[in-house]
Each structure stands twice: as C-alpha cells, then as structure tokens.
N, C-alpha and C positions, 0 to 999 in steps of 0.2 A: 290651618289655624290651630293653635294649641288649645287643648281643653283646660278647663279651670283647675282640675287636679294637677295637670302638668305645670301650670303656672305656679301653683302653690309649692310643688316639689322644687321647682327651679329656684324660687326665692328662699325656700327653706334651706337649700344647699348653698346659699350665698352667691348665686349667680345673678348677673344683671338682667333685668327685664327690658325688652325692646319697647319702643313707643307703641307699636301695634299690640303687643301683649298687655301693656298697661291699659290701652284703649279697650281691649276685649274685657278686661276685668271690670273697669268702671261702667261700661255699657251694660254688663250683666247685672251689676249692682243697681243701676238706674232703672232697668227694665224688669227687675225682680226675676231674672233668669238664673239665679244662683242661690244655693242653700245658705241659710244663716251661718251654719257651722263652717262652711267654706270661706265666707267672708271673715269670720273670726280667725280661722287658720291663717289666712293671708295677712291679716293685721298682725298676728303674733310673729309670723315669719319676717315681716318688715321690721317689727320691733327688735327682733333678735339679730337680724343680719344687716339692717340699715339699708340705705339707698344712696347711690351717687347722685351728683348734681343733675345730670341729664334725666335720670329716673324721676327725681323729685319735680323737675320742671314739667315733665310729661304727665305725671300724676296730677299735678295742680291744674294744668291746662285742660285735661280731660274732665276733671271735676268741675271746673269753671264752665265748660261748654255742655255739661250734662243737662242743663236747663236753659232758661232765658238769660241772654246777655243784654244788658240795658244799652239803649242807643240814645244819644243826646243831639240836640240841634248843632249845626255847624258853628253857630256864633258862640257856643259855649266851649269851643275847642281851646284847650290849655287852661281851663278854669275849674274843671271838675276834680275835687280833691277829697280826701278823707283821712282819718286817723284811727289807729287801732292800739289798744292797750292790752298787755298780757294780764292785767288785773291786779288790784291792790285794795287797801283799806282807806276809806274816805276819798276814793278816786272819783271825783265829780268833774274831771277835766273836760269831758265831752260837752257838758251842759253849758260851759262858758266858751269853749273853743269853737264849737259849730256856729253859733250866732256871730262870734267875732270874725270868723272867716267870711261869713255871708256879708257882714258889714264892710269887708274889704273887697267885695266884688266876686268872691268865689261861689261856686255851686257845690253844696255839701250833701250828698245823699247818704247820710250816716246810718248804716244798718248795724244795729247794736244787739247785745244779748242780755240775758238775765244773769243773776248771781250764780256763781259756782263755788261750792264749798264755803270758805270764809269770806270770799271776795264779793263785794256788792255788784249788782247789775244795773247798767244805765237805764234799761227799760223799767225795772222795778222802781227806781227812783222817780222816773217821770210818771208812772202810773199812780203815784201818791197824789198827783194833781187831778182833781175831779174833772172827768170828761176827756182827759188826754187819751187819744186812741193811737196805739202803736201799730195797729194793723192797717197798712195802706197799700193799695195796689200799685203796680208800676205806673199806671196812668195818673193816679193820685199823687205819687211821688214827683212825677214830671210837672204836674200843675203847681205843687207846693214850691218846687225849686224855681219855677218860672216867676212866681209871685213873691216869694219870701227869700229864697236863696239857700235855705237849709231845711232839713227835716231829720228827725231822729226816730227811726222806725225799727220794727222787727223784720226778720227775714221773710220775704214773700214766698208763697207756696211754689212758685215756678223757678226760684233762684237756687241754683246748686243743689238739686234734690239728692245727688249722690252723697253730699256731705251730711245730710240729715241721717241717712242710713248708717254711714260709717261712724259718725260721731257717737250715736247711741251705742253701737257695738264696741267702740273703743272704751267707753266707760265700763261696759259689761265684761270686757276681756283684759282689763288692766293694761291697756296700751295707750292711755291718754298722753303719757310723757314721751312718746316716740317723736323725735324731731322731724322726720319726713312727714309724718301724719299731722303734726302741729302746723308745719309750713303749708301743706296742702289744704288744710281746713281754713286757715286764716286767709291765705293769699287767693284761693279760688273764689271766695265770697267777695273780696275786694276787687278782684279782676272782673267779676261779673257786673260790677258797678261801672265798668269802662272808665276808670280814673285816669287823669293825667298824672297825678302824683299822690303818693301815699306816705304818711309818716307813721312810724311804729314807736310806741312807748314800751320798751322792753325793760321790765322792772327786775331788780335784784335785791336780796336782803331777807331778813327773817320772816317778813309777811308776804313774800313773793314766790312765784313758781320757781324761779331761779334763785338759789340761795347765795350765790357769789357772782362777782363781776365776770369772771372767766366763762362760766356757763351761760350767763346772760349774753355775753358778746358772741359766743358760738351760735346761740339761737338767733340773735339779731342779724349776724352776717348771713346766715342761711335764709332768713326771711327777706332780707334786702336783695340778695342775689336771685332768689326765686321770683320776687316781684319785678325786678328789672328784666329777667328772662321773659316775662310775660308782656313786656312793653310798658309797664308802669314805672315812672321814675319813683324809686323807693328809697327812703332814708330812715334812720332810726336814732332815737335817743335812748341811752342807757341811764335809767333813773333809780335812785335809792328808794327802797320800800321797807322801812323798818317801823318808824312811828307813823301814825295816820297822816294823810295829807290834809292840811287845814285844821279846823277845830271840831268838825262834826262828822259822826259816823252813824249811818242809818238813813233810810230812804227819804222821808219828808224833811228831816233835819239837813240832809245834804242838798235838797232842793232849796231850802231857805238860805244856806250858805252860798249856793251858786247864784241866787238872786242878789244877795248882798254883794257878791263879787262883781256881778254885772252892773251894780250901782256904784262901783268904785271902792267898795270896802272889803276887797278880797284879801285873805292872808297872803303874806309875801311868798311862801313856798308854792302855793297853788298858782298864783299869778305868774311866777317865774316859769313854771312848767308849761302853763298855757301859752305864754308868749314865745317860749323856746320852740315848742312844737309847731306853732303857727308860723314862726319866723323861718323854720326849715322849709315848710311848704312854699313860702314866698320865694325863697332862693331857688328851689327845685323847679318852680314854674316860670322863673325868670322875671318876676315882678320887681325884685330888688336884687342888688349885686352881692350883699352880704347879710349875714344872719342878724347882726345888731340892728340894721335898718328894718328888717322884717319884724323883729321883736317890738321895735318902737311902733310900727304901724298897728300891730295887734293890740298893744297896750292902749294906744290912742282910740281904737275902736271901742274899747271897754270904757275907759275913763270919760270919753265924750258922749256916751249914752247910746251910740248907734247899735252896739251889740245887744243892749237891753231891748231896744225897739224890735230887733230881729227875733229875739226870744219870745216876746209878746205876740208877734205876728205868727211865729211858728206854732205856739200853743193854740191860737185861734184856728189856724189852718188844720190842725190835727184834733179838733173837736172840743176844745175848751171854750166855754161861754165867754163872750167879750168882757162882761162884768167881772168874771173870775180872773181872767188874764190881766185886766186893768188893775184890779185890786192887788194882785201879787206884784205887779211891776211899779206900783205907785211909790213915791219917795218915802213915805212913812207908813208902809204897809203893816197892817195887823195880820200877820201870816196865818194865825190860828182862827181867823174868821173864815178862812178857805180850807186850810189843811187841818187834818185831824191831829189833835194833841193827845199824847198818852195820858192815861188817868193819873199816873203817879210819877213824881220826880224825886230823886234822892241824891244828895250830894255826898261825895266821898272826900275825906280830909287827908291832908298830908300827915305823915306819922313822925316827921323830924324836920329840923331846919336844914337848909342847904340849897343847892341848885338843881333844877330839873335837867337830868342828864339823858334820860331816854323814856319813851313810852312804847311798850311792846305792842305793836299794832296787831299782831297775830293773836296774842292772848286776849286782847280787848275784843277783837272781832269774833273770836270763837265763843266768848260768853254772850255777846249780843245775838249771835246766830241762834243760840239755844233759847234766848228770850223772845225770838220771833222775827229777827231781821232777815233770816234766810229760810231755806226749805230743807227739811230733813228728808222728804221724799219728793221726787219730781212731780211738778204740777200742783202741789199743795199751796194754799194761800199763805202770804206773808203778812206781817203786821207792819204797815208803813210808818206807824208812829213811834215804834221802838227804836232806841238809839242812844247815843251819848254825846255830850258836849265836853270837849277839853277846855277847862277854864284857865289853863296855864300854857305857856309856850316853852319849847326847848331852850335851855340856857337861863330861864327866869329864876330869880332868887325867891324862895318861899320860906315861910315860918311854919313850925309845927301847928297843925290844926287848921291851916288854910284850905278852903275848898279847891280841889283840883279837877274833879270830874262830876258832871251832872248826868245821872242815869235816868232815861225815860223808859217806863215799862207799864204794862197793863196787867192782865190776869196772871201771867207768869212772873211772879215776884222772884227776884234773885235769891238764891240759896246762900247760906253762910259760906259754902265752898266757893261759889261764884264771886261773892264779894271779896273773899280773900284773894282769888285769882286776879281780880281787877286791881286790888292794892299791889299785888306783886308785879303787875304790868308797869308800874311807875318806879323809876329809879331816881332817887334823890341822893346826891353826893356832896362832899365838902368843896369840890372844885368846879368852876364853870368850864365846861367843855366846849371847844369850838365846833360848831355844826356846819357841815358843808352844804352847798347847794344840792337840791335833789338831782340835778343833771350832772352825771359823772363823765359822760362821753357822748360824742355825736358821730354817727356814721352817715356819710353822704355818698350817693352813687358815683 
C-alpha cells in the first residue's frame, strides 16, 4: 500500500491515481490519520494536475461512502429526487421547487447549504422564519418525507464527513475552483441521499461562479457524468445569472417572494426556472415523456395551491408553530407580523429616462453582503431582515426620478460609496433590449 507522501508525489507529477490509492487518501482524511499539511498538498496537486474521469468518479464514490448513505423504503423507488444550484443572487428556487415536487408525488430530501461569498444560502433564508429548524437527523428526515414529501435541511453529522474536512481546507488552500474537487463535493453529498434523479442548475454570467457559457458547460458536463457514474440519473440546466432572479434579494425578503410565488404570484423568470428544473426531473424519472408536460405539471402544482400546502406542512414538520406557518401561508398574509422587518427603508431613484437594460446582480449582492445579508467570517450571525426589492423589471420603460430599488437596512446604514455602487448597478438606455429566458441550455443523461 502506498504511503500518503507517495500518493502526493504521484499526483504532483501528473500521474493517475488508482481507485485503491484514492480510497487510501479518503479513508485517512475520514479517520484523521493524515496531517493537515498533507491534505493541503494533495488538494493543491489535484488543482494543478487535474484528474481524469475515472479518478473523479472514484474520489466521489469514496467521499460518498465515508459516512452514512441514506436508505429509503422500496415503495419510494424511482421517486427520490433533488436539485443543486451552483449559487446566484436572488436564487430562491429551492423554496418553491421542493414543495412543488412533493405535490407531484416525489420524495425530496433536499440537503442545502449556507451563503458563500456574495451568493445567498437556502438555509439562511429559511432560518429567517421563527422556529424553522434546519438540523434534522436521518430518522427525522425519513419521517418528514413520509408525512410531507419534502424537507430542506442542513448536512447531517454522519453524511459525507470527508467532504467537511476537504471543503474547509479547499477554502484555506485556494483550491475551491478545482473542477474535480467541486464535482466530488457536490455529487458525493447528493449520492449519499440515494437519489433516483438529480438536476443541476449550473449558472453562468457576471454574478455566477462560471462567467461564461463555455466554462459552465464544462462544469455541468463533468457533474452530469460523475452523477451518472454513481448510478444517479443526472441532468443539468445552464442558466443565466446576471441580474437577480425575481425581485427580492435578502433572506426574509426572498422568503416572502417565495411564498408569493407559491400563491401563484411568482415572477416569470423565477417560475420558468422552477418549472424547467422540475420538468427535467419528471422526464428523468419517467413520469412524463417530454419536458413541456413536466413543466406543466410543476406549474399546476403551484397555481393549484398544492405546493403551498406542502410548504406549510414542511415548515410545521421542521419546528415552525402551526399558527406561524398558517399566517405565512394565508391568502392575505401580513408577513411582517411573523418575519422581522428592517428598521429602515430607502428608495433609490432612476437618474434618466429610458429602458431598464440591466441590473448588475454581483454589485448589488456585494453591497447587501456588507450591510448584513452575508458573513464576513465563518459562523458569524447574519441579519435576516437586510435586503433589497427591485421595483422595476428588465425591459421596462422608466422616467427620471422613478423609484427603482427599495433598500432594507438596520444599524449598518449604506455609505455614500455604497449608494453610488447601487446606482451604478442599474443600466438605463435609450433602447429596449430583448431579454432571453434564464434557461440557456439543457443537458440530459
């Protein structure tokens, strides 16, 4: 059996690691039989020399089996599905999609994460709801899926422990953007959920990890091939991520917009992406023959109210008081009777006549992050009430002085420089530009 230094040397020199060698490395990580500096050295060697498909599949499989792999009842066969997004601004897709899928008969054990850098985290959004408990054991997840059909939770202590070690050190060693390590991290966690099908929302654009379609497609194809190699039917959507999705950015504001979407009042771009991702899962599980029929089923689950009922039941199953869940899901909800509202609101005005051509989601999110929507240091609290509402839509005609953004903030008031940055995030021009659907391309297995 090769020693850890030999494995590091081998990968450093660009050689291919065998399945047994990768297993030796991951077991050492899991059992704490390896020095932290050695893990960092291996991560940097992988970042520099890359991995071939068989290495990536082996790495992902060993990470997946480093802890508990979930088991489901036989009667759920073919119905356990999930979705993963590479992160964006205003991306509250999971909050609408998970209950919509449950309303269509699927079981959705959605294990989500917190915000990273400028991108919002699904768990942070849900924790703005009083009582919502993201920490659920495997037994509790099973119970919630049995009774509700969906849950949105954090990673359990026993699930993919190797990933927790590697992920922390990837951040410390500047190897976060290694494609093999990205694939291993994402797919191992989804594989441990024992899914029938997985759909990936791989974003590209100014506010995304991948800045262009070509790099997003490369990542998507790697994730799809790795997922399918593990026995999950895996597909992907390549979606545009420049302007924010929908109209709201910020934790509690995105919960409100998600609830409005579940009540049939969702923005067109958000609902198109929700139905596209859900439609692909329906095709991959064989429930429908084509994506258009799948999109229709997902849309009907939302507009008919079944998805809203599932979201209410999920909240209650994860610790939210019945009165609170009912208040949020009522037809004419006073959201701020439940959710905390920021102390201050300030509207920004357009500075000339014209058409809304663009909103720079990255610039907007970076300012909001500094005002409290995100964490400067790992583990620090965030302000759930901070955020922004877009009062205009792409392509809309506006006149000078019309309000275009409502900023929600507390003690951290925006500086002059931050207000200038927000104004620079808006592009108003003399011509109306055609805006494409968020979905640019679909990759099916």
